Biopython code that builds the backbone (N, CA, C, O; Angstrom):
import numpy as np
from Bio.PDB.StructureBuilder import StructureBuilder

atoms = [
    (1, "MET", "N", (60.808, -51.828, -55.488)),
    (1, "MET", "CA", (59.413, -51.763, -55.139)),
    (1, "MET", "C", (59.279, -51.391, -53.659)),
    (1, "MET", "O", (60.088, -51.814, -52.833)),
    (2, "ALA", "N", (58.271, -50.611, -53.335)),
    (2, "ALA", "CA", (58.089, -50.148, -51.963)),
    (2, "ALA", "C", (57.462, -51.243, -51.105)),
    (2, "ALA", "O", (56.756, -52.123, -51.597)),
    (3, "LYS", "N", (57.738, -51.160, -49.834)),
    (3, "LYS", "CA", (57.165, -52.139, -48.910)),
    (3, "LYS", "C", (55.814, -51.624, -48.414)),
    (3, "LYS", "O", (55.636, -50.423, -48.211)),
    (4, "SER", "N", (54.881, -52.525, -48.226)),
    (4, "SER", "CA", (53.550, -52.141, -47.770)),
    (4, "SER", "C", (53.550, -51.931, -46.263)),
    (4, "SER", "O", (54.530, -52.227, -45.578)),
    (5, "ALA", "N", (52.445, -51.421, -45.766)),
    (5, "ALA", "CA", (52.313, -51.179, -44.329)),
    (5, "ALA", "C", (52.231, -52.485, -43.551)),
    (5, "ALA", "O", (52.382, -52.495, -42.329)),
    (6, "ARG", "N", (51.990, -53.598, -44.265)),
    (6, "ARG", "CA", (51.904, -54.896, -43.590)),
    (6, "ARG", "C", (53.241, -55.621, -43.519)),
    (6, "ARG", "O", (53.338, -56.694, -42.923)),
    (7, "ALA", "N", (54.255, -55.046, -44.116)),
    (7, "ALA", "CA", (55.567, -55.695, -44.116)),
    (7, "ALA", "C", (56.139, -55.715, -42.701)),
    (7, "ALA", "O", (55.976, -54.767, -41.934)),
    (8, "LEU", "N", (56.811, -56.815, -42.376)),
    (8, "LEU", "CA", (57.344, -56.978, -41.019)),
    (8, "LEU", "C", (58.389, -55.920, -40.679)),
    (8, "LEU", "O", (58.445, -55.451, -39.543)),
    (9, "SER", "N", (59.214, -55.542, -41.646)),
    (9, "SER", "CA", (60.248, -54.533, -41.358)),
    (9, "SER", "C", (59.625, -53.166, -41.079)),
    (9, "SER", "O", (60.125, -52.420, -40.236)),
    (10, "VAL", "N", (58.530, -52.827, -41.782)),
    (10, "VAL", "CA", (57.847, -51.549, -41.545)),
    (10, "VAL", "C", (57.199, -51.561, -40.165)),
    (10, "VAL", "O", (57.277, -50.578, -39.428)),
    (11, "LYS", "N", (56.561, -52.672, -39.818)),
    (11, "LYS", "CA", (55.941, -52.785, -38.495)),
    (11, "LYS", "C", (56.989, -52.680, -37.394)),
    (11, "LYS", "O", (56.763, -52.034, -36.371)),
    (12, "LYS", "N", (58.134, -53.319, -37.610)),
    (12, "LYS", "CA", (59.214, -53.283, -36.618)),
    (12, "LYS", "C", (59.719, -51.851, -36.434)),
    (12, "LYS", "O", (59.933, -51.411, -35.304)),
    (13, "ASN", "N", (59.909, -51.126, -37.534)),
    (13, "ASN", "CA", (60.362, -49.733, -37.449)),
    (13, "ASN", "C", (59.335, -48.847, -36.742)),
    (13, "ASN", "O", (59.702, -47.987, -35.942)),
    (14, "HIS", "N", (58.062, -49.055, -37.034)),
    (14, "HIS", "CA", (57.010, -48.274, -36.376)),
    (14, "HIS", "C", (56.971, -48.547, -34.874)),
    (14, "HIS", "O", (56.777, -47.632, -34.073)),
    (15, "ARG", "N", (57.159, -49.816, -34.501)),
    (15, "ARG", "CA", (57.186, -50.154, -33.073)),
    (15, "ARG", "C", (58.355, -49.468, -32.382)),
    (15, "ARG", "O", (58.213, -48.952, -31.273)),
    (16, "ALA", "N", (59.512, -49.463, -33.041)),
    (16, "ALA", "CA", (60.696, -48.832, -32.449)),
    (16, "ALA", "C", (60.492, -47.327, -32.305)),
    (16, "ALA", "O", (60.830, -46.753, -31.269)),
    (17, "LEU", "N", (59.943, -46.686, -33.330)),
    (17, "LEU", "CA", (59.687, -45.240, -33.253)),
    (17, "LEU", "C", (58.665, -44.918, -32.171)),
    (17, "LEU", "O", (58.816, -43.946, -31.431)),
    (18, "ARG", "N", (57.621, -45.743, -32.086)),
    (18, "ARG", "CA", (56.587, -45.511, -31.083)),
    (18, "ARG", "C", (57.172, -45.618, -29.678)),
    (18, "ARG", "O", (56.800, -44.851, -28.790)),
    (19, "ALA", "N", (58.072, -46.552, -29.478)),
    (19, "ALA", "CA", (58.656, -46.760, -28.151)),
    (19, "ALA", "C", (59.684, -45.692, -27.803)),
    (19, "ALA", "O", (59.760, -45.267, -26.650)),
    (20, "THR", "N", (60.474, -45.251, -28.777)),
    (20, "THR", "CA", (61.582, -44.351, -28.451)),
    (20, "THR", "C", (61.267, -42.880, -28.662)),
    (20, "THR", "O", (61.796, -42.040, -27.935)),
    (21, "VAL", "N", (60.428, -42.538, -29.626)),
    (21, "VAL", "CA", (60.177, -41.129, -29.948)),
    (21, "VAL", "C", (58.785, -40.698, -29.504)),
    (21, "VAL", "O", (58.639, -39.791, -28.685)),
    (22, "PHE", "N", (57.771, -41.347, -30.046)),
    (22, "PHE", "CA", (56.407, -40.897, -29.817)),
    (22, "PHE", "C", (55.881, -41.268, -28.441)),
    (22, "PHE", "O", (55.058, -40.540, -27.886)),
    (23, "GLY", "N", (56.330, -42.372, -27.881)),
    (23, "GLY", "CA", (55.880, -42.785, -26.555)),
    (23, "GLY", "C", (56.235, -41.780, -25.478)),
    (23, "GLY", "O", (55.345, -41.348, -24.746)),
    (24, "PRO", "N", (57.499, -41.386, -25.346)),
    (24, "PRO", "CA", (57.859, -40.391, -24.335)),
    (24, "PRO", "C", (57.183, -39.038, -24.565)),
    (24, "PRO", "O", (56.812, -38.367, -23.601)),
    (25, "ALA", "N", (57.018, -38.629, -25.821)),
    (25, "ALA", "CA", (56.341, -37.360, -26.103)),
    (25, "ALA", "C", (54.882, -37.430, -25.664)),
    (25, "ALA", "O", (54.345, -36.472, -25.108)),
    (26, "HIS", "N", (54.251, -38.567, -25.917)),
    (26, "HIS", "CA", (52.854, -38.750, -25.511)),
    (26, "HIS", "C", (52.726, -38.754, -23.991)),
    (26, "HIS", "O", (51.810, -38.146, -23.437)),
    (27, "ASP", "N", (53.639, -39.437, -23.325)),
    (27, "ASP", "CA", (53.611, -39.481, -21.862)),
    (27, "ASP", "C", (53.844, -38.099, -21.259)),
    (27, "ASP", "O", (53.201, -37.740, -20.272)),
    (28, "ALA", "N", (54.757, -37.319, -21.842)),
    (28, "ALA", "CA", (55.023, -35.968, -21.338)),
    (28, "ALA", "C", (53.801, -35.078, -21.524)),
    (28, "ALA", "O", (53.464, -34.291, -20.640)),
    (29, "ARG", "N", (53.141, -35.199, -22.661)),
    (29, "ARG", "CA", (51.930, -34.405, -22.910)),
    (29, "ARG", "C", (50.832, -34.781, -21.925)),
    (29, "ARG", "O", (50.147, -33.909, -21.391)),
    (30, "THR", "N", (50.665, -36.067, -21.687)),
    (30, "THR", "CA", (49.662, -36.523, -20.726)),
    (30, "THR", "C", (49.962, -35.989, -19.332)),
    (30, "THR", "O", (49.045, -35.584, -18.617)),
    (31, "ALA", "N", (51.228, -35.982, -18.937)),
    (31, "ALA", "CA", (51.608, -35.462, -17.622)),
    (31, "ALA", "C", (51.326, -33.966, -17.528)),
    (31, "ALA", "O", (50.842, -33.494, -16.499)),
    (32, "ARG", "N", (51.625, -33.206, -18.599)),
    (32, "ARG", "CA", (51.349, -31.762, -18.592)),
    (32, "ARG", "C", (49.862, -31.486, -18.467)),
    (32, "ARG", "O", (49.446, -30.631, -17.685)),
    (33, "LEU", "N", (49.065, -32.204, -19.234)),
    (33, "LEU", "CA", (47.619, -32.001, -19.175)),
    (33, "LEU", "C", (47.054, -32.392, -17.817)),
    (33, "LEU", "O", (46.167, -31.719, -17.294)),
    (34, "SER", "N", (47.565, -33.474, -17.247)),
    (34, "SER", "CA", (47.102, -33.916, -15.936)),
    (34, "SER", "C", (47.437, -32.884, -14.872)),
    (34, "SER", "O", (46.611, -32.588, -14.009)),
    (35, "ALA", "N", (48.656, -32.331, -14.929)),
    (35, "ALA", "CA", (49.051, -31.314, -13.951)),
    (35, "ALA", "C", (48.179, -30.074, -14.082)),
    (35, "ALA", "O", (47.795, -29.476, -13.077)),
    (36, "LYS", "N", (47.866, -29.686, -15.309)),
    (36, "LYS", "CA", (47.022, -28.511, -15.523)),
    (36, "LYS", "C", (45.616, -28.746, -14.977)),
    (36, "LYS", "O", (45.031, -27.858, -14.358)),
    (37, "LEU", "N", (45.078, -29.939, -15.206)),
    (37, "LEU", "CA", (43.748, -30.257, -14.688)),
    (37, "LEU", "C", (43.738, -30.313, -13.164)),
    (37, "LEU", "O", (42.782, -29.864, -12.531)),
    (38, "GLN", "N", (44.800, -30.864, -12.572)),
    (38, "GLN", "CA", (44.890, -30.909, -11.110)),
    (38, "GLN", "C", (44.934, -29.502, -10.536)),
    (38, "GLN", "O", (44.321, -29.228, -9.503)),
    (39, "GLU", "N", (45.662, -28.605, -11.206)),
    (39, "GLU", "CA", (45.750, -27.220, -10.750)),
    (39, "GLU", "C", (44.387, -26.534, -10.836)),
    (39, "GLU", "O", (43.997, -25.802, -9.926)),
    (40, "LEU", "N", (43.671, -26.771, -11.923)),
    (40, "LEU", "CA", (42.343, -26.175, -12.068)),
    (40, "LEU", "C", (41.361, -26.740, -11.049)),
    (40, "LEU", "O", (40.505, -26.013, -10.545)),
    (41, "ALA", "N", (41.475, -28.022, -10.744)),
    (41, "ALA", "CA", (40.568, -28.647, -9.784)),
    (41, "ALA", "C", (40.846, -28.159, -8.370)),
    (41, "ALA", "O", (39.935, -28.111, -7.543)),
    (42, "ALA", "N", (42.096, -27.795, -8.081)),
    (42, "ALA", "CA", (42.446, -27.353, -6.733)),
    (42, "ALA", "C", (41.986, -25.922, -6.464)),
    (42, "ALA", "O", (41.799, -25.542, -5.308)),
    (43, "LYS", "N", (41.803, -25.127, -7.519)),
    (43, "LYS", "CA", (41.368, -23.738, -7.335)),
    (43, "LYS", "C", (39.918, -23.710, -6.871)),
    (43, "LYS", "O", (39.120, -24.551, -7.283)),
    (44, "PRO", "N", (39.568, -22.745, -6.014)),
    (44, "PRO", "CA", (38.156, -22.602, -5.649)),
    (44, "PRO", "C", (37.378, -22.034, -6.831)),
    (44, "PRO", "O", (37.917, -21.295, -7.655)),
    (45, "LYS", "N", (36.118, -22.393, -6.892)),
    (45, "LYS", "CA", (35.279, -21.911, -7.972)),
    (45, "LYS", "C", (35.051, -20.412, -7.822)),
    (45, "LYS", "O", (34.764, -19.951, -6.717)),
    (46, "PRO", "N", (35.168, -19.648, -8.882)),
    (46, "PRO", "CA", (34.871, -18.219, -8.774)),
    (46, "PRO", "C", (33.368, -18.013, -8.640)),
    (46, "PRO", "O", (32.575, -18.582, -9.390)),
    (47, "GLU", "N", (32.998, -17.196, -7.676)),
    (47, "GLU", "CA", (31.578, -16.944, -7.460)),
    (47, "GLU", "C", (31.144, -15.782, -8.331)),
    (47, "GLU", "O", (31.712, -14.692, -8.262)),
    (48, "THR", "N", (30.142, -16.022, -9.143)),
    (48, "THR", "CA", (29.625, -14.971, -10.008)),
    (48, "THR", "C", (28.226, -14.617, -9.547)),
    (48, "THR", "O", (27.413, -15.484, -9.229)),
    (49, "GLU", "N", (27.970, -13.325, -9.521)),
    (49, "GLU", "CA", (26.632, -12.879, -9.153)),
    (49, "GLU", "C", (25.780, -12.884, -10.403)),
    (49, "GLU", "O", (26.145, -12.302, -11.424)),
    (50, "LYS", "N", (24.664, -13.533, -10.311)),
    (50, "LYS", "CA", (23.765, -13.593, -11.449)),
    (50, "LYS", "C", (22.744, -12.469, -11.310)),
    (50, "LYS", "O", (21.886, -12.498, -10.428)),
    (51, "ALA", "N", (22.848, -11.503, -12.175)),
    (51, "ALA", "CA", (21.914, -10.381, -12.154)),
    (51, "ALA", "C", (20.732, -10.722, -13.050)),
    (51, "ALA", "O", (20.905, -11.163, -14.186)),
    (52, "MET", "N", (19.551, -10.515, -12.534)),
    (52, "MET", "CA", (18.349, -10.776, -13.301)),
    (52, "MET", "C", (17.802, -9.456, -13.817)),
    (52, "MET", "O", (17.745, -8.473, -13.079)),
    (53, "ASN", "N", (17.409, -9.433, -15.057)),
    (53, "ASN", "CA", (16.777, -8.250, -15.623)),
    (53, "ASN", "C", (15.284, -8.351, -15.350)),
    (53, "ASN", "O", (14.565, -9.099, -16.013)),
    (54, "VAL", "N", (14.834, -7.591, -14.368)),
    (54, "VAL", "CA", (13.436, -7.629, -13.975)),
    (54, "VAL", "C", (12.841, -6.256, -14.232)),
    (54, "VAL", "O", (13.323, -5.246, -13.718)),
    (55, "ASP", "N", (11.786, -6.235, -15.037)),
    (55, "ASP", "CA", (11.084, -4.971, -15.264)),
    (55, "ASP", "C", (10.141, -4.744, -14.101)),
    (55, "ASP", "O", (9.332, -5.608, -13.763)),
    (56, "GLU", "N", (10.252, -3.590, -13.500)),
    (56, "GLU", "CA", (9.402, -3.296, -12.349)),
    (56, "GLU", "C", (8.102, -2.662, -12.811)),
    (56, "GLU", "O", (8.085, -1.889, -13.768)),
    (57, "GLY", "N", (7.031, -2.986, -12.138)),
    (57, "GLY", "CA", (5.794, -2.237, -12.316)),
    (57, "GLY", "C", (4.761, -2.897, -13.199)),
    (57, "GLY", "O", (3.731, -3.333, -12.687)),
    (58, "HIS", "N", (4.976, -2.994, -14.483)),
    (58, "HIS", "CA", (3.911, -3.275, -15.433)),
    (58, "HIS", "C", (3.186, -4.582, -15.149)),
    (58, "HIS", "O", (1.988, -4.550, -14.867)),
    (59, "GLY", "N", (3.830, -5.689, -15.208)),
    (59, "GLY", "CA", (3.175, -6.961, -14.920)),
    (59, "GLY", "C", (2.190, -7.378, -15.995)),
    (59, "GLY", "O", (1.406, -8.303, -15.779)),
    (60, "GLU", "N", (2.207, -6.724, -17.148)),
    (60, "GLU", "CA", (1.277, -7.061, -18.228)),
    (60, "GLU", "C", (2.010, -7.717, -19.392)),
    (60, "GLU", "O", (1.610, -7.556, -20.545)),
    (61, "ASP", "N", (3.036, -8.426, -19.112)),
    (61, "ASP", "CA", (3.788, -9.110, -20.156)),
    (61, "ASP", "C", (2.984, -10.281, -20.693)),
    (61, "ASP", "O", (1.999, -10.706, -20.089)),
    (62, "ALA", "N", (3.410, -10.787, -21.819)),
    (62, "ALA", "CA", (2.723, -11.927, -22.426)),
    (62, "ALA", "C", (2.813, -13.155, -21.533)),
    (62, "ALA", "O", (1.936, -14.019, -21.570)),
    (63, "GLU", "N", (3.861, -13.234, -20.737)),
    (63, "GLU", "CA", (4.012, -14.386, -19.857)),
    (63, "GLU", "C", (3.011, -14.360, -18.701)),
    (63, "GLU", "O", (2.682, -15.401, -18.131)),
    (64, "ASP", "N", (2.530, -13.161, -18.361)),
    (64, "ASP", "CA", (1.589, -13.039, -17.256)),
    (64, "ASP", "C", (0.155, -13.310, -17.691)),
    (64, "ASP", "O", (-0.711, -13.524, -16.842)),
    (65, "GLN", "N", (-0.115, -13.306, -18.991)),
    (65, "GLN", "CA", (-1.456, -13.513, -19.501)),
    (65, "GLN", "C", (-1.773, -15.005, -19.537)),
    (65, "GLN", "O", (-0.872, -15.823, -19.723)),
    (66, "PRO", "N", (-3.039, -15.366, -19.363)),
    (66, "PRO", "CA", (-3.400, -16.785, -19.459)),
    (66, "PRO", "C", (-3.211, -17.273, -20.893)),
    (66, "PRO", "O", (-3.424, -16.533, -21.853)),
    (67, "ARG", "N", (-2.812, -18.524, -21.012)),
    (67, "ARG", "CA", (-2.562, -19.109, -22.322)),
    (67, "ARG", "C", (-3.838, -19.618, -22.947)),
    (67, "ARG", "O", (-4.724, -20.113, -22.251)),
    (68, "ASP", "N", (-3.937, -19.498, -24.256)),
    (68, "ASP", "CA", (-5.017, -20.100, -25.003)),
    (68, "ASP", "C", (-4.545, -21.486, -25.421)),
    (68, "ASP", "O", (-3.609, -21.599, -26.213)),
    (69, "ASN", "N", (-5.164, -22.531, -24.914)),
    (69, "ASN", "CA", (-4.689, -23.890, -25.138)),
    (69, "ASN", "C", (-5.295, -24.550, -26.364)),
    (69, "ASN", "O", (-5.132, -25.756, -26.552)),
    (70, "ASN", "N", (-5.991, -23.792, -27.204)),
    (70, "ASN", "CA", (-6.596, -24.408, -28.380)),
    (70, "ASN", "C", (-5.543, -24.944, -29.335)),
    (70, "ASN", "O", (-5.714, -26.026, -29.896)),
    (71, "ASN", "N", (-4.461, -24.209, -29.527)),
    (71, "ASN", "CA", (-3.421, -24.634, -30.461)),
    (71, "ASN", "C", (-2.259, -25.298, -29.757)),
    (71, "ASN", "O", (-1.262, -25.609, -30.407)),
    (72, "GLU", "N", (-2.338, -25.523, -28.501)),
    (72, "GLU", "CA", (-1.300, -26.181, -27.709)),
    (72, "GLU", "C", (0.032, -25.443, -27.781)),
    (72, "GLU", "O", (1.081, -26.040, -27.541)),
    (73, "GLY", "N", (0.004, -24.157, -28.106)),
    (73, "GLY", "CA", (1.210, -23.356, -28.091)),
    (73, "GLY", "C", (2.191, -23.658, -29.199)),
    (73, "GLY", "O", (3.374, -23.344, -29.068)),
    (74, "ILE", "N", (1.735, -24.264, -30.296)),
    (74, "ILE", "CA", (2.670, -24.602, -31.358)),
    (74, "ILE", "C", (2.736, -23.535, -32.430)),
    (74, "ILE", "O", (3.563, -23.632, -33.337)),
    (75, "GLY", "N", (1.894, -22.522, -32.356)),
    (75, "GLY", "CA", (1.981, -21.402, -33.269)),
    (75, "GLY", "C", (1.376, -21.652, -34.637)),
    (75, "GLY", "O", (1.693, -20.923, -35.577)),
    (76, "LEU", "N", (0.515, -22.656, -34.790)),
    (76, "LEU", "CA", (-0.124, -22.914, -36.066)),
    (76, "LEU", "C", (-1.486, -22.234, -36.090)),
    (76, "LEU", "O", (-2.148, -22.151, -35.055)),
    (77, "PRO", "N", (-1.912, -21.753, -37.236)),
    (77, "PRO", "CA", (-3.226, -21.116, -37.301)),
    (77, "PRO", "C", (-4.334, -22.153, -37.144)),
    (77, "PRO", "O", (-4.187, -23.312, -37.532)),
    (78, "ALA", "N", (-5.443, -21.707, -36.567)),
    (78, "ALA", "CA", (-6.583, -22.601, -36.382)),
    (78, "ALA", "C", (-7.283, -22.787, -37.725)),
    (78, "ALA", "O", (-7.325, -21.855, -38.528)),
    (79, "PHE", "N", (-7.825, -23.960, -37.981)),
    (79, "PHE", "CA", (-8.552, -24.208, -39.216)),
    (79, "PHE", "C", (-9.801, -24.994, -38.870)),
    (79, "PHE", "O", (-9.877, -25.670, -37.844)),
    (80, "GLU", "N", (-10.781, -24.885, -39.762)),
    (80, "GLU", "CA", (-12.032, -25.599, -39.548)),
    (80, "GLU", "C", (-11.992, -26.906, -40.329)),
    (80, "GLU", "O", (-11.611, -26.935, -41.500)),
    (81, "ALA", "N", (-12.378, -27.953, -39.683)),
    (81, "ALA", "CA", (-12.394, -29.255, -40.337)),
    (81, "ALA", "C", (-13.697, -29.407, -41.104)),
    (81, "ALA", "O", (-14.776, -29.203, -40.547)),
    (82, "THR", "N", (-13.605, -29.761, -42.365)),
    (82, "THR", "CA", (-14.791, -30.008, -43.179)),
    (82, "THR", "C", (-14.734, -31.443, -43.661)),
    (82, "THR", "O", (-13.658, -32.006, -43.860)),
    (83, "SER", "N", (-15.873, -32.009, -43.840)),
    (83, "SER", "CA", (-15.889, -33.394, -44.309)),
    (83, "SER", "C", (-15.912, -33.400, -45.832)),
    (83, "SER", "O", (-16.602, -32.592, -46.453)),
    (84, "ASN", "N", (-15.174, -34.291, -46.414)),
    (84, "ASN", "CA", (-15.098, -34.427, -47.865)),
    (84, "ASN", "C", (-15.760, -35.730, -48.299)),
    (84, "ASN", "O", (-15.184, -36.488, -49.079)),
    (85, "THR", "N", (-16.956, -35.992, -47.803)),
    (85, "THR", "CA", (-17.651, -37.235, -48.147)),
    (85, "THR", "C", (-18.550, -37.058, -49.354)),
    (85, "THR", "O", (-19.219, -38.011, -49.754)),
    (86, "ASP", "N", (-18.595, -35.837, -49.967)),
    (86, "ASP", "CA", (-19.476, -35.581, -51.103)),
    (86, "ASP", "C", (-18.888, -36.077, -52.419)),
    (86, "ASP", "O", (-19.519, -35.860, -53.453)),
    (87, "GLN", "N", (-17.805, -36.683, -52.454)),
    (87, "GLN", "CA", (-17.149, -37.077, -53.697)),
    (87, "GLN", "C", (-17.836, -38.211, -54.302)),
    (87, "GLN", "O", (-17.427, -38.687, -55.361)),
]
sb = StructureBuilder()
sb.init_structure("model")
sb.init_model(0)
sb.init_chain("A")
sb.init_seg("    ")
for serial, (resi, resn, name, xyz) in enumerate(atoms, 1):
    if name == "N":
        sb.init_residue(resn, " ", resi, " ")
    sb.init_atom(name, np.array(xyz, "f"), 0.0, 1.0, " ", f" {name:<3s}", serial, name[0])
structure = sb.get_structure()
């Protein structure tokens, strides 16, 4: 019969593997990632020029027009409220 994950011998073997095999591999990976992050942090930030697309001249875009605040800008059609008290 197989031993369960709660068996003391299985736990002991897992502890030994974690200490001898997986522990050093995990520590080495952490050191590599830390060194890479330190290298990236030490580099100066690359300066990028942000080019804006500006249309010259017209000035009649929808953004330049005054807003109609009746619908609060939600894009729903206007409707007329009627009372339904005749029932």
